[in-house]
Every structure is written in structure tokens, then in C-alpha cells.
N, C-alpha and C positions, 0 to 999 in steps of 0.2 A: 442586525440581520444575517443570517447563515443560508447557504441552499446547500443540501445536498443532491451530490451524483456520482456516475462514473465516468463520464468523461467533460471536458469543456463545452463541447457542444446541447448538455443535459444542462449543466449551469449557465449558460447562456439563455438558454429557453426558458430555465424556471424564472431568470432576471427581464426575460421579455413580458413575461406573464403576471409578474410581481409589478414592473411599471404599467402594464393595464390596468391592472386592478388598481392602484393607488390615483393614475388619473381619472378613474371613475371615482373616486373617492372626494377627489379638489373638485368634482365636476366638469370635468372634461372627458373627450370620447377618449373611449379603453382604444380605439385606432391611434390618437395623439401618442396616447403612452406607450405603443410596440416602435413607432415612429421613432420617436426618443431613444428606446433603446437600442435600436437599429445604427441608428446615428452615433451611440457612444460604442459603440465595438466596430466604428468603419473608420479603417486607418486613413481613408481617403474620402473624401464628399461624393455623395451617390445622389444617381440621376433621379428621379421618380419613377422611368422602368427601373431600374432597380430595387429603390424600396417596394416598388409593386410587386416584383417578380418574388421577393426574398417574404414578402407579407403572405402572397398569395390572394392579391386582393386587385380591385381596377388601380389602373392611373388613374382615374376622375377621383375616385375615394381619395387618393392620397393627395392629390392636387387639392381637392378641396381642403383637405386637414391640414396639409402643409402652410399652406398660405395664413390659416388662424395662428399656426404656430409659430410662422416669421413675423405676424403684426403685435404677439406677445412677447417676441425675445426668446423663443426656448429654440429654437434655430436661425439662422442665415442663408440667404440665396447665395451662388457662389455662381454669376454667368461667365463662361470661358470664349475668349473670340474665336477659335476653333472649331467649337460646338456650338449648335441652333440650342440644344438644352439645356436647361438648368439644373443645376447641383445643390448640393445643402450637405450644411455640417454643421455641428452644435457652434455657440457662440464662443468666442475665443477672449479675454479669459472665462471658461465658464462660471468659477466662483462668483467673479466680477457680474455676470448676466444674473445669475440667479439671485444672489443678492438685489438686483436693482429690480427685479420680478417680483421678491419677496414685500421689498419696500413699496413698490407702487401699488400691490393689489392693498394693504394695511391702510395705505395713505387715502387711496379712494373707498373703502370702509370707512375709516374717520372722517370723509367730506361726507358721505351719505348719511353719517351719525349728529354731526353737526345739521348740518340741514333738516333734518328729522326733530332734533330738539328745537331748530327755529321755528318749525311749521305747529309744534306743539304749544311751544310759549307765546304764539300769534294767535290761535283758535280758540276762539271764544268757549267758557266752560262752563257749565248749569253747575250749581250747586249738588246734584246727584253724582255728576261727574267728575267732583272736586277728587275725590278720591283716588281713580284710578290715576286720574291725569296726574297727580304727586308720584304716584309710586311710578310710574312709568317714566316722567321724567328724571326721576332721582336713579334708578336704574339704570338710563340711558348716558345720563351725566357719567355717572361710576365708571361707566365701561367706555365712554369717550375720553376718559382722562388715565383709564388704564391701556387705552390704544396709544394715546398723545406719550406717555411714560415707555411704552414698547418700541415706538418710532424714533423716540430722542436716544434710546439706548443704542439703536441698530445704528442710527446714523452714527454717534461717537464711535462704534464699532467699527465701521468702515471708513473712516476719517482717518482713525488709528492702522488700520491696513494700508491705505493707501500712503499715508507718512510710511509707513513700514516698507510697504514696495519701493516707493522715490528712494529712499536712505538705501537700499540693497542696489539697487540700481546705481546711483551714485557711486556705492564703494567699486562695483563690480566695472564701470567705466572706468574710475582713477587705476584699478589694480590693473587694468587692459592697456591703459595710457603707458604707465610705468612700467609697464612689460614691453611694450612695443619701445619705447623709448631708451632702454636695456638695450634690444636688440641692435639698436641703430646706432648708438652709442659705440656696442661691441664693434660692429663690424667697422664705422671710423677709426677706431683704434688699431684693428687687425689691418687695414689698408696703410695706416700713418706705420704701422711696425713694418709692414713687409717691405713698404715705398725708404725705411730707415733702414733696412738690411743690404738695401740694392745699391742706398748710396753708399754704407761703410765698403761693401763690397768692392764698391768701384775704386774707392778711395786707396784703400792696401795694395790694388793691383799695380806693379811696376807698368812703368812708360815702355811700348813695345814699339821700336822703330823697326819699320822697313824697308831694305837698301835695294832697289831696282840694278 
């Protein structure tokens, strides 16, 4: 996906419009796509007023839409103790939330397919309806099996990613611990070296006797 424009503002606006169109294709509101895009660009969480002002829509419209987005895991609410307003930002980590939403969506589709297949198998079928019944059952069974395979593959990829992230975190923690321990040992060694130098200095000085 590429966007052409003379300025960053042009590209940003193109991305907002693209997100709006993609949201509609996915069965969501165009406003939800625009809100998502603006949160994508926001370095800090945004309030309802800020989002509404940037989009040029009412605060009520943003409130209704962003409530649904929060329930769907597309964004999250961040209340602040010093401010009565609610602020919103994208989930963190974003990739994990996105993968979770995809998995949840197709899991629900799979559940719906299974319920449909169960209803088809339980309903009485006349001789005239037998051909259509078999055709529908076979195609829905094939679709259900494909979805099952898709979910298994996706689940495996997510587990692999989580294992890699855990391994990376362990390596980073070990590296930080090693670096911290090295600095501490270096500090102790430096302290001992300074003390030794002081002792050596005092040992080498002649005794000074003062007479009154």
C-alpha cells in the first residue's frame, strides 16, 4: 500500500481515509476507521473532545463508536486521576491485540458454522430436499474444516511468537543483570583499590614526633 502526497499532512489524511474505507469493508463504521487512524498517529492518549475536534464530528458520535471499539479490543480507555475525562489509545502491544481480534473473529465464525451443521443434521429432510441438504452439508463441512485448519495454524504461529518474545525478554534481563553486576563489582574493586592505596601510603610514611 502506497500513498502519494507533497506533505506529511497529505499522507496522514490519505491513511485516515483508507482506514475509513477498510473499516466499512470489514462491516464497521467509517468513523471507527478514522478514530483508529487518528489514535495510530497520536503520540499520547486522546480525549473524546480531542478526537471529535480533529475529526470534525460530535463528541456523542465519538463516544458511541469508541465504546464499541473498546469492547472489540481495538482501543483501550485510560482514566486519569487528575482529570475526569477519559483518554483513549491503541492497545499495547498492538500486534498481539490485532492477532487476538482475528482469532476471536474466526473462532466465532467457526462456532456459528458448527451450530449450522448441527441444525442441518438434526432437521428432518424430505426426499425432494435430500440433494440440497447433502450439497449444503458437504460445503459447510469443508468450510468448517478449512477454518479449523486456519485457526490451528494461527494458534501455532502465536505460540511461537510468544515463545520468541519470552526468550528475548530472558536474554535482555540476563544481559542487564550481568551489566549491573559488572558495574557493582567494578565499584567494589575501585573502592578496595583506593583503600589499599591509603594503607600503603600510611605504611610508608615515617613516624613524626613533635616535642613541646
